Structures are given as C-alpha cells and as structure tokens.
TIVEX-655899 format. One record per residue (C-alpha): x, y, z; residue in three letters; residue number from 0. Coordinates in steps of 0.5 Angstrom, whole numbers, plus 500, padded with zeros to 3 digits. Example, Ala and Ser with C-alpha at 12.3 -4.5 7.8 and 13.67 -1.06 7.14 Angstrom:
2
((525 491 516) 'ALA' 0)
((527 498 514) 'SER' 1)
END
This chain:
265
((099 468 440) 'MET' 0)
((095 469 434) 'THR' 1)
((096 477 432) 'ALA' 2)
((089 481 432) 'ILE' 3)
((088 487 430) 'ALA' 4)
((081 491 430) 'LEU' 5)
((078 495 425) 'THR' 6)
((073 501 427) 'ILE' 7)
((070 504 421) 'ALA' 8)
((064 504 416) 'GLY' 9)
((061 498 412) 'SER' 10)
((062 498 405) 'ASP' 11)
((056 494 402) 'SER' 12)
((060 493 395) 'GLY' 13)
((066 490 399) 'GLY' 14)
((071 494 396) 'GLY' 15)
((073 499 402) 'ALA' 16)
((071 500 409) 'GLY' 17)
((071 494 414) 'ILE' 18)
((070 490 408) 'GLN' 19)
((077 492 406) 'ALA' 20)
((080 492 413) 'ASP' 21)
((078 485 414) 'LEU' 22)
((081 482 407) 'LYS' 23)
((087 486 409) 'THR' 24)
((088 483 416) 'PHE' 25)
((086 476 413) 'SER' 26)
((091 477 407) 'ALA' 27)
((097 479 412) 'LEU' 28)
((096 473 417) 'GLY' 29)
((092 477 422) 'VAL' 30)
((086 475 425) 'TYR' 31)
((081 481 424) 'GLY' 32)
((075 483 429) 'ALA' 33)
((071 489 427) 'SER' 34)
((067 495 430) 'VAL' 35)
((061 498 425) 'ILE' 36)
((060 505 426) 'THR' 37)
((056 506 420) 'ALA' 38)
((052 502 414) 'LEU' 39)
((053 505 407) 'THR' 40)
((049 503 401) 'ALA' 41)
((055 503 396) 'GLN' 42)
((058 500 390) 'ASN' 43)
((063 501 385) 'THR' 44)
((059 507 382) 'LEU' 45)
((059 511 389) 'GLY' 46)
((055 512 395) 'VAL' 47)
((048 512 395) 'GLN' 48)
((046 512 403) 'GLY' 49)
((049 512 409) 'ILE' 50)
((046 510 416) 'PHE' 51)
((050 512 422) 'ASP' 52)
((050 507 428) 'VAL' 53)
((048 510 435) 'PRO' 54)
((054 512 439) 'ALA' 55)
((052 507 445) 'ASP' 56)
((052 501 440) 'PHE' 57)
((059 503 438) 'ILE' 58)
((061 503 445) 'ALA' 59)
((058 496 446) 'ALA' 60)
((061 493 440) 'GLN' 61)
((068 496 443) 'MET' 62)
((067 493 450) 'ASP' 63)
((065 486 447) 'SER' 64)
((071 486 443) 'VAL' 65)
((076 489 448) 'PHE' 66)
((073 485 454) 'SER' 67)
((075 478 450) 'ASP' 68)
((080 479 445) 'LEU' 69)
((087 481 446) 'LYS' 70)
((087 487 441) 'VAL' 71)
((094 488 438) 'GLY' 72)
((093 494 434) 'ALA' 73)
((087 498 432) 'VAL' 74)
((085 501 425) 'LYS' 75)
((080 507 425) 'ILE' 76)
((076 509 419) 'GLY' 77)
((069 513 418) 'MET' 78)
((067 516 424) 'LEU' 79)
((062 521 421) 'SER' 80)
((059 525 427) 'GLN' 81)
((062 528 433) 'PRO' 82)
((059 524 438) 'ALA' 83)
((062 517 435) 'VAL' 84)
((069 520 435) 'ILE' 85)
((068 522 443) 'GLU' 86)
((065 515 444) 'THR' 87)
((071 512 440) 'VAL' 88)
((076 516 444) 'ALA' 89)
((073 514 450) 'ALA' 90)
((073 507 449) 'GLY' 91)
((080 507 447) 'LEU' 92)
((082 510 453) 'LYS' 93)
((078 505 457) 'ARG' 94)
((081 499 454) 'HIS' 95)
((088 502 454) 'GLY' 96)
((089 501 446) 'ALA' 97)
((097 503 445) 'SER' 98)
((098 502 437) 'ARG' 99)
((092 506 433) 'VAL' 100)
((092 508 426) 'VAL' 101)
((088 513 424) 'LEU' 102)
((085 514 417) 'ASP' 103)
((081 521 417) 'PRO' 104)
((076 518 412) 'VAL' 105)
((072 525 410) 'MET' 106)
((070 524 402) 'VAL' 107)
((069 517 398) 'SER' 108)
((073 516 392) 'ALA' 109)
((066 518 388) 'SER' 110)
((066 525 392) 'GLY' 111)
((061 523 397) 'HIS' 112)
((062 527 404) 'ARG' 113)
((063 521 409) 'LEU' 114)
((065 526 415) 'LEU' 115)
((060 532 417) 'ASN' 116)
((064 539 417) 'PRO' 117)
((063 539 425) 'ASP' 118)
((066 533 426) 'ALA' 119)
((073 536 423) 'VAL' 120)
((075 539 430) 'ASP' 121)
((073 533 434) 'ALA' 122)
((077 529 430) 'LEU' 123)
((083 534 431) 'ARG' 124)
((082 535 438) 'ARG' 125)
((080 529 441) 'VAL' 126)
((082 523 436) 'LEU' 127)
((088 525 433) 'ILE' 128)
((093 525 439) 'PRO' 129)
((091 518 441) 'LEU' 130)
((093 516 434) 'ALA' 131)
((100 512 433) 'THR' 132)
((100 515 426) 'VAL' 133)
((095 518 422) 'ILE' 134)
((095 517 414) 'THR' 135)
((091 523 411) 'PRO' 136)
((091 523 403) 'ASN' 137)
((092 530 400) 'LEU' 138)
((085 533 401) 'PRO' 139)
((084 530 407) 'GLU' 140)
((091 533 410) 'ALA' 141)
((088 540 407) 'ALA' 142)
((082 540 411) 'VAL' 143)
((085 538 417) 'LEU' 144)
((090 544 417) 'LEU' 145)
((085 548 413) 'ASP' 146)
((089 550 408) 'ARG' 147)
((090 548 400) 'PRO' 148)
((091 542 398) 'VAL' 149)
((099 540 397) 'ALA' 150)
((101 541 390) 'ARG' 151)
((108 538 391) 'ASN' 152)
((113 533 395) 'GLU' 153)
((115 540 398) 'GLU' 154)
((108 542 400) 'GLU' 155)
((106 535 403) 'MET' 156)
((112 535 407) 'LEU' 157)
((111 542 410) 'ASP' 158)
((103 540 412) 'GLN' 159)
((106 533 415) 'GLY' 160)
((110 537 419) 'ARG' 161)
((104 542 421) 'MET' 162)
((100 536 423) 'LEU' 163)
((106 533 427) 'VAL' 164)
((106 540 431) 'ALA' 165)
((099 540 431) 'GLY' 166)
((099 534 436) 'GLY' 167)
((100 528 431) 'ALA' 168)
((105 523 434) 'ARG' 169)
((107 521 426) 'ALA' 170)
((104 522 419) 'VAL' 171)
((104 518 413) 'VAL' 172)
((102 523 408) 'MET' 173)
((099 519 402) 'LYS' 174)
((101 522 395) 'GLY' 175)
((096 518 391) 'GLY' 176)
((092 524 389) 'HIS' 177)
((099 527 386) 'ALA' 178)
((101 527 379) 'GLU' 179)
((107 524 376) 'GLY' 180)
((110 517 374) 'PRO' 181)
((112 516 381) 'VAL' 182)
((107 515 387) 'SER' 183)
((111 517 394) 'ALA' 184)
((108 517 401) 'ASP' 185)
((112 521 406) 'LEU' 186)
((113 518 413) 'LEU' 187)
((114 523 418) 'ILE' 188)
((116 522 426) 'VAL' 189)
((118 528 429) 'GLY' 190)
((124 531 425) 'ASP' 191)
((125 524 421) 'LYS' 192)
((122 523 414) 'VAL' 193)
((122 517 410) 'VAL' 194)
((120 517 403) 'ARG' 195)
((117 511 401) 'LEU' 196)
((116 511 393) 'GLU' 197)
((113 506 388) 'SER' 198)
((111 507 380) 'ALA' 199)
((104 510 379) 'ARG' 200)
((100 505 376) 'ILE' 201)
((095 506 371) 'ALA' 202)
((088 503 373) 'THR' 203)
((081 506 375) 'ARG' 204)
((080 500 380) 'ASN' 205)
((083 504 386) 'SER' 206)
((077 504 391) 'HIS' 207)
((079 502 398) 'GLY' 208)
((086 504 397) 'THR' 209)
((087 508 403) 'GLY' 210)
((083 503 408) 'CYS' 211)
((087 498 405) 'THR' 212)
((094 502 407) 'LEU' 213)
((092 504 414) 'SER' 214)
((089 497 416) 'SER' 215)
((096 494 413) 'ALA' 216)
((100 498 417) 'ILE' 217)
((095 496 423) 'ALA' 218)
((096 489 421) 'ALA' 219)
((104 490 422) 'GLY' 220)
((103 493 428) 'LEU' 221)
((099 487 431) 'ALA' 222)
((105 483 429) 'LYS' 223)
((110 487 433) 'GLY' 224)
((113 490 427) 'LEU' 225)
((116 497 429) 'GLU' 226)
((112 503 425) 'LEU' 227)
((117 504 420) 'GLY' 228)
((117 497 418) 'HIS' 229)
((110 496 418) 'ALA' 230)
((109 502 414) 'VAL' 231)
((114 500 409) 'ALA' 232)
((111 493 408) 'GLU' 233)
((104 496 408) 'ALA' 234)
((106 500 402) 'LYS' 235)
((109 494 398) 'ASP' 236)
((103 490 399) 'TYR' 237)
((098 496 397) 'VAL' 238)
((102 497 391) 'THR' 239)
((102 490 389) 'LYS' 240)
((094 490 390) 'ALA' 241)
((093 496 386) 'ILE' 242)
((098 492 380) 'ALA' 243)
((093 486 380) 'ALA' 244)
((086 490 381) 'SER' 245)
((085 489 373) 'ASP' 246)
((085 482 374) 'ARG' 247)
((078 483 378) 'LEU' 248)
((072 485 374) 'GLU' 249)
((068 487 379) 'ILE' 250)
((062 493 378) 'GLY' 251)
((061 498 372) 'ALA' 252)
((065 504 376) 'GLY' 253)
((071 504 380) 'HIS' 254)
((073 497 382) 'GLY' 255)
((077 495 388) 'PRO' 256)
((084 493 389) 'THR' 257)
((086 485 389) 'HIS' 258)
((087 484 396) 'HIS' 259)
((089 477 395) 'PHE' 260)
((093 478 389) 'HIS' 261)
((098 473 392) 'ALA' 262)
((093 467 392) 'TRP' 263)
((088 468 386) 'TRP' 264)
END
C-alpha cells in the first residue's frame, strides 16, 4: 500500500518552507503527500511580507476531505497562527483518530516575522502538544513554550526537553541548529531515554525551511512504518544532506532553501 502523509501548515509562496517544503520532502522520501492549508503567506527568500489566515471552518473541511478518502499514515503540523485554528486542528485529529502526529511549533520565521500569535501559545501547549507523537522545537521555540531563556548549551537543551516531556509531550526532538560550534546536535527525548543525533555544522546561508523539512521527513518515516527513533535518525540524515547541497541552488537574493531533491539533481 502506498504510504501517505498529510501536512497541515501554511503556504510559502517562495517555495522553500511550509506546505511546499513538506510536499517536496514527502516526495523525495517516497511518500505520497496530501495537504491542509492553514494560512497563505506572501513570502520569499528575503522575508515574509504578509499573512492571510484560512478560516477555521474551511481548515476543518479540508481535513474531513482528506481523512474521509485517503489512508493517512502520519500527519505533520506546522504553522497554526490562531487559537481557533489550533482547536480546530486538534478536534480534527481526534475526529479522525490520527495516531502518528509530528508537531513543529512554528512561531517565528527565519527572517524574524512572528507566525504565531502570543495568545495561541497556551492553546498549543494545552490542546495540541498532548496529541502529538513528537514535537520538534528549535531552541527559541522551546524557550517560548516553557517561558524560559533560550538554552545556551546541550545540558540546558536536555533540561528543557525533559521539561516539555514532563509538561505533557510524549517525545521531543530538541533541535540544536540555533546553537553555536562545529557540531549541530539534536536530542531525541522519549521518557527517560535520550538519543543524541550529531552532524557537522554546515556553513551556508541557504537554510530556509530546515525545520519544516525535518518534521516532514520524520512524518514520512512514520508513514512508512518506521519506529520513532529510526524515523528521526533518517530525517536528520536527509536534512543534513539537503543543507550540504543547498549551495548548488541559486534561488533568490536572501536565505535560500535547502535542496530537497539533492539525490536526483
């Protein structure tokens, strides 16, 4: 049977992040991708110029259309800007019995544009995080979820990851891309178990959409039936190679995308 993954996220008109990055990732990893669009953005490699939120009832209609016909193996959730949208997505996941859910708590774009309203953070913590198989915050996002300073080292990353698990997350991937040093380390925390995933830090400005790509790659692995640890490890490897190949692309004048199809062209 064909593996199917669903992305519930915002559209990036520049094609490097959001829905577009998710669908490219699914395709690159051999998974059929479906989508529910939560917001439209006017966006390019230089930043976000505007956001138009899709009404919550139409988000629900998209979810019902996909789940009623397609056998969705895993769900990736990205940009959800409003509390009503978060509540709607959570209700849809429950209604359709979604069991493999990757939540990327997108809050701020790489260019600094806020993508999540402050009043939506509580809804994210309270309503959606408990439904997720795994959440994938970067260091600033974890700090916002916990209302703490941004982690400065791996020890603090681990402490904050454990706090998120204690607060209701089933599993957490603490992404170390915002840290410094020659190594980029992510920490997968499941209960008392910690797995460290390390790669060399790659010097490039073409890193737009890396968080979207990682979370959708994890969802692709889960849709194919991989257990969580294996899916996270394969996703980390895929994203690292996509970043390493990103300078082959000449896209825009700002922070370009990763190369999702690095293995083909």
